[in-house]
C-alpha positions in Angstrom: 19.6 -129.9 -230.5 17.6 -128.9 -233.5 14.6 -128.1 -231.5 16.9 -125.5 -229.4 18.8 -124.4 -232.6 15.4 -123.7 -234.2 14.0 -121.6 -230.9 17.5 -119.5 -230.7 16.7 -118.7 -234.4 13.3 -117.4 -234.1 14.3 -115.2 -231.0 17.3 -113.7 -233.2 14.8 -113.1 -235.9 12.1 -111.6 -233.6 14.5 -109.6 -232.0 16.2 -108.2 -235.5 12.5 -107.3 -236.5 11.5 -105.5 -233.5 14.9 -103.5 -233.9 14.0 -102.6 -237.2 10.9 -101.6 -236.3 11.9 -99.6 -233.4 14.7 -97.8 -236.1 12.2 -96.8 -238.5 10.9 -93.8 -236.7 14.2 -92.8 -235.2 16.4 -89.8 -236.7 19.6 -89.5 -235.6 21.2 -86.0 -236.0 24.5 -84.7 -235.7 24.5 -80.9 -235.1 27.1 -78.4 -234.8 26.5 -76.4 -231.6 25.3 -73.3 -232.7 22.5 -74.7 -234.6 21.4 -76.8 -231.8 17.8 -74.5 -230.9 17.0 -74.1 -234.7 17.5 -78.0 -235.6 15.1 -78.5 -232.5 12.6 -76.2 -233.9 13.1 -77.7 -237.6 12.4 -81.2 -236.0 9.2 -80.4 -234.2 7.5 -79.1 -237.0 8.8 -81.5 -239.4 7.3 -83.9 -237.2 3.7 -82.3 -237.7 4.1 -84.4 -241.5 6.4 -87.0 -240.4 6.3 -88.4 -237.2 9.4 -89.4 -235.9 11.5 -90.0 -232.4 14.6 -87.5 -233.1 18.3 -88.6 -231.5 20.1 -85.2 -231.5 23.8 -85.0 -230.9 25.6 -81.7 -230.2 29.2 -80.7 -230.3 31.6 -78.7 -232.3 32.2 -79.4 -236.2 35.5 -80.8 -235.8 34.8 -83.2 -233.3 31.5 -84.5 -235.0 33.4 -84.9 -238.2 36.4 -86.9 -236.6 33.4 -89.0 -235.0 31.4 -89.5 -238.3 35.1 -90.5 -240.1 35.1 -93.4 -237.4 31.6 -94.7 -237.8 29.3 -92.9 -235.7 25.6 -93.8 -236.8 23.9 -90.5 -237.2 21.5 -90.2 -240.3 22.0 -86.4 -240.9 24.8 -83.8 -240.1 24.3 -80.2 -239.8 27.9 -78.7 -240.0 29.0 -75.0 -239.5 31.4 -74.8 -242.6 31.6 -76.0 -245.8 35.1 -78.0 -245.4 34.0 -81.1 -243.4 31.0 -81.9 -245.4 33.3 -81.6 -248.7 36.0 -84.0 -246.9 33.1 -86.5 -246.1 32.2 -86.4 -249.4 35.7 -87.0 -250.7 35.8 -89.6 -248.2 32.8 -91.3 -249.8 30.4 -91.1 -246.8 27.6 -89.6 -247.9 24.6 -89.8 -250.0 25.5 -88.9 -253.5 23.6 -85.0 -254.1 22.9 -84.8 -250.5 25.3 -81.8 -249.6 24.2 -78.4 -249.4 24.6 -74.7 -248.0 21.4 -74.3 -245.4 22.5 -71.3 -243.6 25.0 -68.6 -243.3 25.7 -67.9 -239.7 26.7 -64.7 -238.1 28.8 -64.1 -234.7 28.3 -61.7 -232.2 30.0 -59.9 -229.2 28.2 -60.5 -226.1 28.7 -59.6 -222.3 26.5 -60.6 -219.4 28.3 -58.0 -217.1 28.0 -54.7 -219.2 25.2 -53.1 -217.9 25.0 -51.1 -221.6 25.3 -51.2 -225.0 28.4 -52.6 -225.9 30.5 -52.6 -229.3 33.7 -54.3 -230.5 35.4 -51.0 -230.0 35.3 -51.5 -226.2 37.9 -54.5 -226.5 40.7 -51.9 -227.7 40.9 -50.9 -223.9 40.0 -54.1 -222.3 42.4 -55.7 -220.4 40.8 -58.7 -219.2 40.0 -62.2 -220.8 37.5 -63.1 -223.5 35.9 -66.6 -224.5 35.9 -68.2 -227.8 35.2 -71.7 -229.2 38.2 -73.0 -230.3 39.4 -71.8 -233.4 40.6 -75.8 -234.4 37.5 -77.3 -233.6 34.8 -74.8 -234.3 34.4 -72.5 -237.5 32.7 -69.9 -235.3 35.9 -69.6 -233.0 37.7 -69.3 -236.1 35.7 -66.5 -237.3 35.9 -64.6 -234.1 40.0 -65.6 -234.0 39.6 -63.3 -237.5 37.9 -60.6 -236.2 40.4 -60.3 -233.7 43.4 -60.4 -236.2 41.6 -58.1 -238.3 41.3 -55.5 -235.3 44.9 -56.1 -234.4 43.2 -57.6 -231.3 44.6 -61.0 -231.5 48.1 -60.0 -230.3 46.5 -58.6 -227.2 44.1 -61.8 -226.3 45.7 -64.9 -228.0 47.1 -65.8 -224.4 44.2 -64.6 -222.5 41.7 -66.5 -224.1 39.4 -69.0 -222.4 38.4 -71.3 -225.0 35.3 -74.0 -225.3 35.1 -76.9 -227.3 31.8 -75.3 -229.1 30.0 -72.1 -229.2 27.8 -73.3 -226.3 30.6 -73.7 -223.9 31.7 -70.2 -224.8 28.3 -69.1 -224.3 28.0 -70.6 -220.6 31.3 -69.1 -219.7 30.1 -65.4 -220.3 26.9 -66.3 -219.2 28.6 -67.2 -215.7 30.4 -63.6 -215.5 33.6 -66.1 -215.7 34.7 -63.3 -218.8 33.1 -60.0 -219.5 33.2 -61.0 -223.0 32.7 -63.3 -225.5 31.7 -64.4 -229.0 28.9 -66.4 -229.5 26.6 -67.0 -232.2 23.9 -64.3 -233.4 21.4 -66.8 -233.1 22.3 -67.4 -229.2 22.4 -63.4 -228.7 18.6 -63.4 -230.2 17.6 -66.0 -228.1 19.0 -65.2 -224.9 17.4 -62.8 -222.3 20.3 -61.6 -220.3 23.2 -59.5 -220.7 23.9 -57.2 -223.7 25.3 -58.0 -227.6 26.2 -56.7 -230.6 26.3 -58.4 -234.1 29.7 -58.5 -235.7 30.2 -57.0 -239.4 30.7 -60.2 -242.0 33.4 -58.3 -243.7 35.4 -59.0 -240.8 35.6 -62.6 -241.4 35.3 -65.6 -243.9 31.4 -66.1 -244.6 30.2 -68.7 -242.0 28.4 -70.9 -244.6 27.1 -74.0 -242.7 26.2 -77.2 -244.9 24.0 -80.1 -244.3 24.7 -83.7 -245.7 22.9 -87.2 -245.2 25.2 -89.8 -244.1 25.4 -92.7 -246.9 25.5 -95.6 -244.0 22.1 -93.7 -242.2 19.8 -96.3 -240.6 16.9 -94.4 -241.5 18.0 -93.2 -245.1 14.6 -92.1 -246.3 13.3 -90.1 -243.3 17.0 -88.4 -243.4 16.4 -87.5 -246.9 12.6 -86.0 -246.2 14.2 -83.8 -243.4 17.2 -82.5 -245.8 14.4 -81.5 -248.1 12.7 -80.1 -245.3 15.6 -77.9 -243.8 16.1 -76.6 -247.8 12.3 -75.7 -248.2 10.8 -72.1 -247.8 9.1 -73.1 -244.3 12.3 -74.7 -243.3 14.8 -71.6 -244.3 11.9 -69.4 -242.6 12.2 -71.1 -239.5 16.4 -70.5 -239.6 16.2 -67.1 -240.6 13.7 -66.5 -237.4 17.0 -67.6 -235.8 19.1 -64.8 -236.8 20.5 -66.8 -239.9 20.8 -65.4 -243.6 19.2 -68.1 -245.7 21.0 -70.6 -248.0 20.2 -68.3 -250.9 22.4 -65.8 -249.7 25.6 -67.8 -250.0 26.6 -66.4 -253.2 26.0 -62.8 -251.5 28.3 -63.5 -248.4 30.7 -61.1 -247.7 34.6 -62.3 -248.1 36.8 -60.6 -245.9 37.9 -57.2 -247.1 41.7 -56.5 -246.9 40.6 -53.0 -246.3 39.1 -54.1 -242.7 42.3 -52.9 -240.9 42.1 -49.6 -242.0 38.7 -49.1 -240.7 37.9 -46.7 -237.8 37.2 -48.9 -234.4 33.7 -48.2 -234.6 33.2 -49.8 -237.9 33.7 -53.2 -236.4 29.8 -53.2 -235.7 26.8 -52.4 -237.1 25.0 -50.5 -234.7 21.9 -50.6 -236.6 21.3 -54.0 -236.2 22.7 -54.2 -232.5 20.7 -56.1 -230.2 20.4 -55.2 -226.7 19.3 -57.6 -223.8 19.0 -56.6 -219.9 18.4 -58.3 -216.7 
């Protein structure tokens, strides 16, 4: 009997030891949908100095926040806002001094059916449906709603919306032609090889300040800390900027919603100088 117990103890110890060894090179990343491609690029560069096995889960910020509240096993979380990271901090779920802004997001209006340049003014006479991420789940969806409200267009479209759980679903809905127009991230517009789009003026919505946190119960805490520092480093910030985001140092310069936006003429809702045109 003693021999059997000893054997079981040895097996358990062996399994536990190898499980720890397996986890030592795994970094579990929770990423808001808008940041899926940038975080892959960041992890690839980070791996050159710190070899690891990344496991990335992509969803809306709201969905990931709920998962983290209920104990989801992530090491680091890239949110699309500052509210959820702040709540996680208040709930004692993150490492002390490991909550910071890593990027300022931007949104774009995009179409895969319109053959020429588009602008926000096109929506004034448009009678069809538009796509956006669900405002209560996704900060980018909330920003899109603010744009429509500022342009006095929300009352025309709020019952004609096709909403996705995150910005990636919105991209797919617009890509397939299910709708003629969709609000996506500017990063998605830059990396898309189809359609036509335009960057939305940041003054039409609250700043999309995005924060990253390291989770207190991270299985690979040391690796998560190193990746956190890398994302905030000069090299990491350059990669983020290449994907169409404003860098973290611009956080205090982000333009708040102007009370004068309602009185702007229709074509001032866009920035023609930064318009990105893409054709099939």
